[in-house]
N, C-alpha and C positions, 0 to 999 in steps of 0.2 A: 327574419332580419338581416337580410344578403351578406358578406361579409366582402370586404372592398380586394376587387382579383389584386396576388400578390406577384408581386415587380420582381425581379432578383437582383443582383448586382452586376452582373453580367448577364445580359435577355436571350436567351433560347440560343436566338435567331444567328443571338452573333458566335462565329467558325472561331476557333484557337489550340494553338498548343496543352494537352491539355494532360494523359496517361504516354510520357515518356520515359523515356527509361535516364533519365537524370533525375527525376523527380520520384519515380518508383525507385530506381537505382540507391539515392540521400534518407529516398525515405526507410527502404531498409535499416540503411547503415545505422538510419537514428534513433529506431526500432531496437535495434542490440541495445546502444551504448544507453538509451534512456530507462530499458527493460530493466539492462544488467546495474544500472546506478539504482533504480525503485525498488531493486530488489531484498540489496545492502539496506537502504533509510527505509523500509518494513519491519523485514527480518530487527533490526537493533533498533527504531522506534516505537514498533510496534500499529503505526501507519504509510499509507501510504498517501502519494503530491500526482493531482493529474497533469500530463505532461502536453496537453492540448497547446499553453499560453507559447514554455519556452521554442516547443516544438515547431510551430510557429511562424517564431520568430527565427527561428535558426533558418528555417525551408525559406522567407524570404532574403534574410542578410545573405545565406550562399548563395542564393537561382538568382536576384540581381546580378553578381555578378558571370550568369554565365544566362542573363536573357532570357530570362523563364519568366511567364503572365500567372497571373494570378489562381486562374484554376491549375497548371503546376502543384505552382507552391501548395493552393489547398491537398491534393494528390498527396505531397510529401509531407507533409503535416497528418493525415489520417491515416497510410501506410506506418508513418515513424507512431504517436501515437500507442498502437495499437500493443507495441511490445512493453507500453508500460500496464497497460492493460488485464493483459496474459499473463506478466508476471506478477502480478498482483494475486490470481486466480491461483498460478502458483506455491510462492508464498507460504499460502495460507490455505495450502494441504499437502504440496507434496516433504514437507523437510517434518511431517505430520510417520508419514514412516518411519523419519528413523528414531526419533522422541520414542517410538510407537516399538519399536524392537524389531517391525516388520522386514523392516530393508541393516545391515550395518553402518552403511553408505550410500548416498545416494546416485541411486542407478543410471545411466546417462540414457539408454532406452528405452527404459519404463517410462523414464518422466517424461522424458520425447513425446511417448505416446499418450501422452497423456495433455498439453501443453498442446498439441494441434490437431487431437482432437475434439478440445472443447473449447480452443477457440476456434478450429470447423464450422463448428455447429455453433460455437456461441452468432457469428456471422450468418450461416444457412438462414438460422430463424427471422432474424435482425429482418433477412431481405424480407417475409412475408409479411413483415407489421413495420416493412417506412411507407409503405404513403395513410399507413391511420393513423398514425404516432406524427408526422413528420408534418404529412402536408393536410389533411382529414383534420385532425385533434386541435384543434382552441389551446393548446399549449402553454409553457414559459420557458421551459429549452435552458433555462439562468444564463449556464455557461458557455454554450454556443452562439451563444448570443454575443457575451462578450469576449468567446476569439474573433468572429466574424468580421463585431470590428475593428477588432485587432488590423486584422486583415484587411480590411480595409483602406483604416489610417495610416498601412503600410506604404500601400500606391504611389503617398508622398514624401516617401521616405524619411518617415516615421518609423523607426526597428526599435529601435534601443540595445540594437547588436552588442554595445559596444560593451552597456552598463552588466549583459549578459556574462559575455565571457570572457570582461574583465572580474566578475568575482568567482565563475568557475575557478579562473591562475590560480588566484590568492585562496582558495578553499580547496585548491587539490595541493600547491605545496605546501599550506598548516599539513594537511594527512603528511605529505614527505615528512612530517617532521615530528611526529607525535604517532605512525601509528609505531604498534610493538613491531613486526614483523616490516619496519624499517627503517630507519633511521630513531635510534631509541635518544632523542636533544630537548623533548615538548613533553612533562609529562602529563597525557589525557585528565586525570585525577587524580585526587589525592583521598584518602580512605586514616579518616581519623580515629582513636576508642572512648572517651571519658572518662576514668573510671571511681566509684564511688567507692563510698569505706561499707566494711566491711557492714550487715544486721542480720539480725532473723526475724524467722516470718511464721510460723504455724501454717502447713502444708500437713492435710490430712495426720492428723492431732498427732501431730508428732512439730516439735521446734528443730527445725534448718537455718543454720549460722550459712550464710553467703556473703558471698562479694561481686558483684555487678557494674554497667558500665554504660553508656548509649554511642551504639557507630555511626559515625554520620560522616556521607562522602562528599567529594564537591560535586559540581555539577560537570559536562563532559564540558574540557575546550571544545567542540563542535560549536562549528557556524551552521556544521546540516539542523543539527538539534538542533540549535537558535533559530537554523534559518526557516524550518521545518515549526516551530512555535510564532513563529511572525504568522507563515502564511493561515495561519488554524486556527489566530488572536485568542487575547487576551483569556478569554470565558472559558472553553477548552481548553489550553492548557491549562488553565487552576480547578480546573477539575478533575486532569491528570494526574494530574499534582499533589490534589488530596489524596488519590488512591493511594502514593510513594508516600507519604504522612504518614499514614490509617495506617502500610503495612508497615513500614521499618518504625518510625517513630513510636506508635503503641505496641504494638504486636507482636513484634521481634521481642523489644527489650518485657513485656510478659514473657512470653517461650521461655526468655532469659529469664528471668527475676525467680516464676515461681514451678520452675526446677530444684525437684528437690535430692538431682542427685546433682545439680550444678558442679561442686566441691571436690567433690569425685570428675570427675569432668577437666576440672579446669589441672585437676593434682596430676589429671594424666601427662601434660603435656599437651592442650591443645588447646592453644588462644581465643582469647572470648573475640577475637572478630572472625575468627573462619570459622568459631562456632555460630556469631550469629551470619556468616553467611549460611551452611546449612539449613542452623532453621527458616533458612527464607523459602531457601531449595525445597526443603523438604514438606516445609508446615505450611509455608503463605501462599509461598506460585497451586498449588494444589484448593487453597479457599481459592483464593482468586481465578479460580477454574471455575471455578462450582459457583461464585460469584458471575463471573463472564453467563455460563447457563442459561441463568433464568434473572439478568439483564437483554442476552439476545432474543430472545420469544418477550420478552416486554416490550423490547421496540418495533418485534414481528405484530403486536397485538396496536404497537398504539398506530400500525401506519397499515391496522386492517379495511380498514375502505379505498388505502389504495388498492392495498394490494389485492383484494373483489375485484377492480375495477377494471383493473392491467389484463388480471385470468377471462374478466368476461369481453376483455375487447380480444384477446390470443386468438381466443373457440370463435369466436362471432366474423372474424380477424380470416382464417384459419381456409383458407378456400384460394382455385388456381383460378377463375374469373380474375380473364385481364380487360380494365374499361377500351372502348374502344376508339373511345375521345383521347387514349392514347399517346396524341404526336408527336409532341417535342422533344428535346434529347433529355429535357432536367426530369421526366419525368418515368424513366425505362430502368425498370430494373432488368435482374438477369428472371429467365427466363424459370417461371415457380415447378412447371413443371421437370425438369432438367437440378432446378432446388431441391425437394424431394425426395429424388433416386441418387444425389448427395448424398443427402439423409443418407438415407437405405445405408447408399454403401459404406457412410462412417455409423453405420450404428454396427456393420460384421466386424468389419474393423476393430469393435468397443469388445463385440462378445467375446471375438481372440485375447484382446487383451485384457478381459476377464475373467478368461478359464486360465489366462497365467499365471494372477494373479491365485482366485481362488478355490482352482487343481480338481473342480467341479461342478460339472456338464450346467444342473438346475441352479443353480448360485449361478453361473455363468448364462446363463440367457433371465433370471427374475435382476440381477444385476445386471441386465441390457433396457430392458423394458423400461426399468426407472427409471433407467440414467433418464431413457430420453422422452422417457413422458416430465419428467420437472424438470430436464433441462428447458425442455422447452418454454411446460410454464413457467421456471424461476430467469428465462433469458427476458422474455417478455414481463415479469413484474422488473424489472433489472432498467428496463433500456423506456416503462411507462416514468418509472419515477426517476431518474433521471431526465429523465423530461418537469414533468413537475417538480422534482429542488433540485440535481445537480444532480452531478455526480461524483461528489465529496459528500453527500449524504446517505451515497448505496450500500442498501445495509447485506453487504454481498455474505459476509461473514455468518450472517443469520440465517439465510437463504441457502449456503451450501451445510449449516452444523445441523435443520432439517432435514435436507439431505439423510446427513450423513448416519441419521437419528432412525429413517424411517427403512431403507438403504441395514440399518442392526439391528433391527429388528427381525427386517423377513431372512438373515443372515442364521440371526439364532434357532428361527422357525424350521430354519430345514434345516438345520444341523450342521453346520459351519459356522463352530465356534471355535477353531484354531488360529492361528499362527495365518495361515488363508481367510480364512473367513474379516479378519482387520482387517488386511493389503484389500480383498477386497472390497473391501466400505470404505475406504480411504480411495481408492479407488475410482468411485460412486463421486465421492466426493469430490474430488481431485477434478474432473472433467466436470462437473455441472458449477464447481467452484472457479472454473476458466474461463467455458461458457458464460457463469454471470457476466460474468468481468471484462471480456472484450463486449457480451450484448450495446451495456452500458454505453460503454466508451463511444461504440457504434452510431449508437445512434445519437448519441451528441455528434457526431462526423458527421450521418450527411443529416442534419436538422444544418450544422452550417452549409453545408452540401451543398441544398436549399437553399441557404439566402445568399452564396456567394454567384452561384449564378453552374456548383459543379455538376454531373455532368453519373444521377444514381449507378449504374452502373458498371463503372469509370472507375469508384468509391471501391465501388463491392469486393472488385476482384482487385484494388490496390489492398482491402484487409486477406483481401485472404492471400496476396503474395506476402503482408505480409504479418501474419501466420504465420506460413511454413516459415516465413526465415526466421522473424527471431526461438519460436518454438523446437528448431533444431540447432540455432545456438546457446539459444539462454543457460541449457541445461551445465553447458561448461561451467559462468561464470559462478552457479549455485553450485557441482559441488567444488570450486576450486575455492571456495566463499566457507563453502562448509567442513575441506580441507586445512585448512587457515585458522580462522577461527571458530569452528564447530556451532551449528544450532544446536539451541540447547542451549551456551550456558550464557553465561553473564552480558558478555560481547558480542551473538547475538540471539536472546532469550526471544526470538517469535511467536509472541504468546500465540494467535490463532493457529498453529498449528499445535503449540503445545495442548492445548484447549480440541482439539479434534483428534490429536493421537488418544488422551485422553478418557475420548466419549467413546473411541474406537473398541479399546482396552474396555472396558469399563463395559459395553454392554453385549460385548461379542465373547470375551477372554475372562469374563468376569473379576482381568484385575485392576480395582481399583481404592481408589483409595477413600473410602462412601464418605467415612464421617466426615473429614477435613471439608471436604465436597458438599456434603448438606450444612456445615456453618453455612459458607462460603456463598449457599440457595438462601438459608436464612438474614445473612447480611444483606442480599442486594433483594431481599422483603423486606429489609426493613429500611431498605435508602426509597425504594418502591415507593410506602406507605410514608416514608416524608417527604414523599416527595420533591426530592434529589434530585438535579437534575444529571442526566445524561448516568447513570450505572456506570452502564454497559462496561465507560468511559474510565467510573472508578477503578472498577474490573482491572484492566489493561494498567493501570498507573500501580496498583499491588502485584504485577506480573512484573512484569520491564520492572530493568535495576534501575533504581535511585540514582546515582547518574544521569545517565540518560531522562529520568525522563523531568531531573532538578533542571538539567541545559533548557528541554521544549519551556520549561513554565517560563525560564530566564527569557527565551527568544517572543512571550506575552510580553511577559515585561516592559522590552524593548518596544512591541505596537503597543502599549498603557503609555509608556516614554513620547513616542511617536505623536500617535491621536490627540495625549496634552500639550505637543510645539506646536499642530498642525491648531490647535485652538485658538491656539496666545497669538497664529500669527496671523487668525484672524482669513483663514485663506475661500476661497469662494469651488464651485463645489467644482468646476474641471479646473485649480490649483489641488486642490486634494485628489483629484481620482489621478492626477496627476501621480503623486505624491505615490501616492499609495497600487497603483505598475508599476511602479520604477523601484518600488519597493516589495514587489511577485518579483521585477527581474531578477533583483542578484538578490535574494532567498533562494531562487530559484538554480542560482547556476552556484551560488553552495551550495544548496546539495550535490545540485550532479556533479561542481566537482570533488566533492572531499567523496562523495560515495562511487568513481570514475576510479582515481586514485585510490580505493580500497580497496577493487578489486582488481583495478591493476597490480596489485602487490601481492596482492593473492594470488596471481596467476605467474607472479616471480619464483615467488616461495616456492609454489609447486615444478618449477621450471630448472628449479637449484640455487648456486649460489645467488647471487646480486650481481648485476650488473657492471662490468668496471668502473666503470665511474661513478655507478652510486657507492663501490668500498673507496671511490678516492675521497668523496665531495665527503663520507661519512669520514675521516683520514683528516682534511682542513677544520670541519669544527669539528679536533682531535679527542673524539671519538668518547666528546663529556656526556653524565648521565643527564639522567633525564631530569627535569629539573620543574618542580612545578611554583617557581615564581614568575619564569619563561612563559611558565603555558597563558598565566592571567592575559599576558599580548591580545587573547582574541581574546574578549570583554568588550572591551572597549575601543578595536577596532572594529568589530561587529557592530556594536551599537552608535560610534558614530559613522557608518554609512545606510544604517537602518532607520537613526531618529533622524540625522541634520542632515544628511547628506541629501538624500527624497527630498528635502523639502526647504533645500538648494535650489533644489535641479527642477519643477517646481513650473516657472513662472518663468520657465524657459522655452514650452514647446515639446520639449525636444522627446517626446510621448503622449502618444491620445490619449485626446483627453477625455476616457471610458471607461467604466468599472467592471475591470476584468472576475470578480465575483464575489460570493461571502466569505 
């Protein structure tokens, strides 16, 4: 059965400005800004948010003032979104060098090299697969179709940029008030320890007297985290919060109450609050890592059919042939022979990077070969899964963990089991993760361009420029965040990187808290056996600080209120979609504003004392102590904007009436 010929929004015969300096420049700037924002939210919340939607809105708003065309907007969006994808791969792996002890602090040159090599390979691999997945395969591409419709509607003036920038400014100002390295005016969260009466319990045939309590933390007063919860929805945020409840309100109290040395510890002067946090760091987190290991492979198992299909398509289509019928500009890729040559040069650069890490020629050769093979296969899988289920559900961490385990076993076989072996294994994971992240994002971008009538080779050049620019710049905000907030701390827990670090150390260096990890594995197995939804999210919820997970759950509850109010209002499908779009826009602004301000304040701290106007503002508010009551303002404001304001605007038609994605 023949399919109807596809007709793009801009016909192949039509010519208009596309890959211009203003489009590339705007895209590169947005790639760095959105990448830096996603680095903070990803390491703090354990989740990343796709940048295609806000990038499209900003591109339309800015280029409209310069008489930009729809194809220029497409190039700017394409170049911008790669920054978010690249940093998603980076934060899942590069912080692991610090957490594992391979590095004392984040290093600029090595971090840049990992992002540059991984991101470039992701782009090059996807060029080989574009025609198969984007043009020939009948795949839904849910988020790409949504982004394309947003751009189409924007041609009629419906961009919604004012809502995005308004919420961005509001969240940035709030972060300025509550950031611990800024003005200590608003207290982000409060910890309270509720003590219970003394009691006795029999432990190891000994009667032990003890007194205990329950440590409760309020949610972060964070529009960013609440925005994340709103976007991912009530169900996902609730599953994530269930992990926090299991960790903090079940396992931590058990570890406290069943510790026969508790009276001695308390008599030494250590507070119950500090002891609770130490239990979470040293016992609950390794257990959560064990659960994440099993959950990651269970996720891959559930996707086995899609993975096998994606790998098969990648192998079958890996050829140098170019159809002779390829005539119009909407079906022209970069020359595949030159692409393969570029892959060879990047592989050589990878060898020298791994030689620097592993300090062994044989080990570097093996790691390079592993990376090229796994990188291509996983880039193909990531692109296929994005086409099938959207970028939000792309299991990059599971794919990366698989690559890490293979590389770790190879290092042990070759006898490279010291800190250099750990660094080499994490290097493979970093390159593969960046390649898979960029590949998934680029496949989505190419589909958007296919619908709009963009030129593939120009979009591919834009992606490469975005990768290069972002790779050289994004290491700096990562280093700033590490120096100020400390990667691996409660402020920046970086759960996926913690998982990679523990696995690399455990297999290569033999340094792993195996009893706790194994208990976590059995815990995940129990979740799987009872068919609990998303075991990986439960494990991540256990790993994250309670305050952060609770704030994400608050956002999920706000989304529930939004849904209930929509139902009561009797909204039509078109009105519902307008309200949902506005909610996503405002939430995206919260995420970008708060995270960008956090990065800016971190850079200010590194640069020295705060600038004079900041000190003047602090004196203006009287140098007040952080106020917990004042921080409560954030909750009704976010609730009003996301659950009331969005619905009040849904009948005005100020946004395109189409669904942004699940």
